C-alpha positions in Angstrom: 24.8 -38.4 -186.0 21.8 -40.4 -184.8 24.1 -43.2 -183.6 26.3 -40.7 -181.9 23.3 -39.2 -180.0 22.0 -42.7 -179.0 25.4 -43.7 -177.7 25.9 -40.5 -175.8 22.5 -40.9 -174.2 23.3 -44.5 -173.2 26.6 -43.2 -171.6 24.8 -40.6 -169.5 22.5 -42.8 -167.5 24.2 -42.0 -164.1 24.2 -38.2 -164.7 20.7 -38.3 -166.2 19.3 -40.1 -163.1 21.1 -37.5 -160.9 19.5 -34.7 -162.8 16.1 -36.3 -162.4 16.7 -36.7 -158.7 17.7 -33.0 -158.4 14.6 -31.9 -160.4 12.2 -34.0 -158.3 13.6 -33.1 -155.0 13.6 -29.4 -155.9 9.9 -29.4 -156.4 8.8 -32.2 -154.1 9.7 -32.0 -150.5 9.3 -34.4 -147.5 8.9 -33.2 -144.0 10.8 -36.1 -142.5 14.1 -35.8 -144.5 16.2 -32.9 -145.7 16.7 -32.6 -149.5 20.5 -33.1 -149.4 20.1 -36.3 -147.4 17.4 -37.6 -149.7 19.7 -36.9 -152.7 22.4 -38.9 -150.9 20.1 -41.9 -150.5 18.9 -41.6 -154.1 22.6 -41.4 -155.4 23.5 -44.6 -153.4 20.5 -46.4 -154.8 21.3 -45.3 -158.3 24.9 -46.6 -157.9 23.6 -50.0 -156.5 21.1 -50.4 -159.4 23.8 -49.6 -162.0 25.9 -52.4 -160.5 23.0 -54.9 -160.4 22.1 -54.3 -164.0 25.8 -54.7 -164.9 26.0 -51.1 -166.3 29.1 -50.8 -164.2 31.4 -53.5 -162.9 32.8 -53.7 -159.4 36.3 -53.0 -160.8 35.0 -49.8 -162.4 33.2 -48.7 -159.2 36.4 -48.9 -157.2 38.0 -46.3 -159.5 34.7 -44.3 -159.6 35.0 -44.1 -155.8 38.3 -42.2 -156.3 36.3 -39.7 -158.4 34.0 -39.3 -155.4 36.8 -38.8 -152.9 38.8 -36.4 -155.1 35.7 -34.4 -155.9 34.5 -34.3 -152.3 37.9 -32.9 -151.1 37.7 -30.2 -153.8 34.1 -29.4 -152.8 35.1 -29.0 -149.1 37.9 -26.7 -150.0 36.0 -24.5 -152.5 33.0 -24.1 -150.2 35.3 -23.3 -147.2 36.7 -20.3 -149.1 33.3 -19.2 -150.4 33.5 -20.1 -154.1 30.1 -21.7 -153.9 27.8 -23.1 -151.2 25.2 -25.7 -150.2 22.8 -23.4 -148.3 20.1 -26.0 -147.6 20.1 -28.0 -144.3 21.3 -31.6 -144.1 22.4 -34.1 -141.6 25.0 -35.9 -143.7 27.5 -33.2 -144.3 31.2 -32.9 -144.0 32.3 -29.3 -143.2 29.2 -27.9 -144.8 29.4 -30.1 -147.9 26.6 -32.8 -148.4 28.0 -36.2 -149.2 25.8 -36.5 -152.3 28.0 -33.9 -154.0 30.7 -36.5 -154.5 28.4 -38.6 -156.7 28.3 -35.7 -159.2 32.0 -36.5 -159.8 31.3 -40.2 -159.7 28.8 -39.7 -162.5 31.5 -38.2 -164.6 33.7 -41.3 -164.0 30.7 -43.5 -164.9 30.2 -41.6 -168.2 33.9 -42.0 -169.2 33.9 -45.7 -168.5 30.7 -46.2 -170.4 31.9 -44.1 -173.3 35.1 -46.2 -173.5 33.0 -49.4 -174.0 30.2 -48.0 -176.2 32.4 -45.9 -178.6 35.3 -48.5 -178.4 37.7 -45.7 -177.7 41.3 -46.0 -178.7 44.2 -43.6 -178.6 47.3 -43.0 -180.7 50.5 -41.2 -179.6 49.5 -41.1 -176.0 52.1 -38.9 -174.2 54.8 -40.1 -171.8 53.3 -41.4 -168.5 55.5 -39.4 -166.2 54.7 -36.2 -168.1 50.9 -36.9 -168.1 50.9 -37.7 -164.3 52.9 -34.5 -163.6 50.4 -32.5 -165.7 47.5 -34.0 -163.7 49.1 -33.1 -160.4 49.7 -29.6 -161.6 46.0 -29.3 -162.6 44.7 -30.6 -159.3 47.0 -28.5 -157.2 46.2 -25.4 -159.1 42.5 -25.8 -158.2 43.7 -25.2 -154.6 46.7 -22.9 -154.9 45.5 -20.3 -157.4 43.5 -18.6 -154.6 46.8 -17.7 -152.9 49.4 -17.6 -155.6 49.3 -17.1 -159.4 46.6 -18.9 -161.4 48.6 -21.1 -163.7 45.6 -22.6 -165.6 46.6 -20.9 -168.9 50.1 -22.2 -168.5 48.7 -25.6 -167.8 46.4 -25.4 -170.8 49.3 -24.5 -173.0 51.3 -27.4 -171.6 48.3 -29.7 -172.2 48.0 -28.6 -175.8 51.7 -29.2 -176.4 51.8 -32.6 -174.6 48.7 -34.0 -176.4 49.4 -32.3 -179.7 49.9 -35.6 -181.6 47.3 -37.5 -179.6 44.1 -38.6 -181.4 41.1 -40.5 -180.0 39.4 -43.0 -182.3 35.7 -43.9 -181.8 33.2 -46.1 -183.6 29.9 -45.1 -185.0 27.7 -47.4 -187.0 30.7 -49.8 -187.5 32.8 -46.9 -188.9 35.8 -45.6 -187.1 36.3 -41.8 -186.7 39.0 -39.8 -185.1 39.3 -36.5 -183.1 42.2 -34.4 -181.9 42.5 -35.1 -178.2 42.8 -31.5 -177.2 39.5 -30.7 -179.0 37.9 -33.7 -177.2 38.9 -32.2 -173.8 37.3 -28.9 -174.8 34.1 -30.5 -176.1 33.6 -32.5 -172.9 34.4 -29.4 -170.8 31.6 -27.5 -172.6 29.3 -30.4 -172.0 30.1 -30.3 -168.2 29.6 -26.6 -168.2 26.1 -27.2 -169.6 25.5 -29.9 -166.9 26.7 -27.4 -164.3 24.1 -24.9 -165.4 21.4 -27.6 -165.2 22.6 -28.5 -161.7 22.7 -25.0 -160.4 19.2 -24.3 -161.9 18.0 -27.2 -159.8 19.8 -25.7 -156.8 22.2 -28.6 -156.4 24.6 -25.9 -155.2 24.8 -22.1 -155.6 27.4 -19.6 -156.5 27.5 -16.3 -154.5 26.0 -14.3 -157.5 23.2 -16.8 -157.9 21.7 -16.3 -154.4 19.3 -13.6 -155.6 18.4 -15.5 -158.8 19.7 -18.1 -161.2 21.7 -17.2 -164.3 24.2 -18.9 -166.5 27.5 -19.8 -165.0 30.5 -17.8 -166.2 31.9 -19.1 -169.4 35.3 -19.1 -167.8 34.3 -22.3 -165.9 34.6 -24.2 -169.2 38.4 -24.1 -168.8 38.1 -25.5 -165.3 35.9 -28.4 -166.4 38.1 -29.1 -169.4 41.1 -29.4 -167.0 39.1 -31.6 -164.6 38.1 -33.9 -167.5 41.8 -34.4 -168.3 42.3 -35.8 -164.7 39.2 -38.0 -165.2 40.2 -39.5 -168.5 43.8 -40.1 -167.4 42.6 -41.9 -164.3 40.4 -44.2 -166.4 43.0 -44.6 -169.2 45.7 -46.0 -166.8 43.3 -48.2 -165.0 42.1 -49.8 -168.2 45.7 -50.1 -169.3 46.5 -51.9 -166.1 43.5 -54.2 -166.4 44.4 -55.1 -170.0 48.0 -56.0 -168.9 46.5 -58.4 -166.3 44.3 -60.2 -168.8 
């Protein structure tokens, strides 16, 4: 357990530094720069430092940038329809969304890449590639379309359970290999991201409509959204690593 905690902490450097930045900028303000703009500068600096200390490679950063873009598009859409908001002022915004928000998704990508190395992750019975990509497209599209047509998340969750029913992830702790059912891993990481979301909203990284009067825990239903999002993230990293291994 101690080794597991140590390795998890080492994987969370990017998210941890973002949380520290959110905390500091929430309670310490500067008259010459808006908080959101300062968070963008700090996020860029964090990314540069992680590259310089070789915590991340340039190859990984290229894929992590996709996390940033995909997340930013989702943020723009969700804020446009009023699901949540970034109420504070800022110069570097796109359609009301500060650019630093994309780094929150990048930090998830950073965590996954680091975990792959630190835990020496391996998978058995990975599903058919076409089926997995189709599932991911359905997940991402549903984030947009469920506001206008049926919310298919529970159908997608059922499809995920069936598709990854035989898949197991193997990870190493103190030189001993352990395994976990992949569907359970999706749920566990989804819960962890829900906790991270509560920390972020507590530090006013963004706000839901019902949090404008005062902060409170985010609805537990968001765990399903985060679990689905983590499937997209893991699949993206999985196929990138698979491609790299074939090139070696």
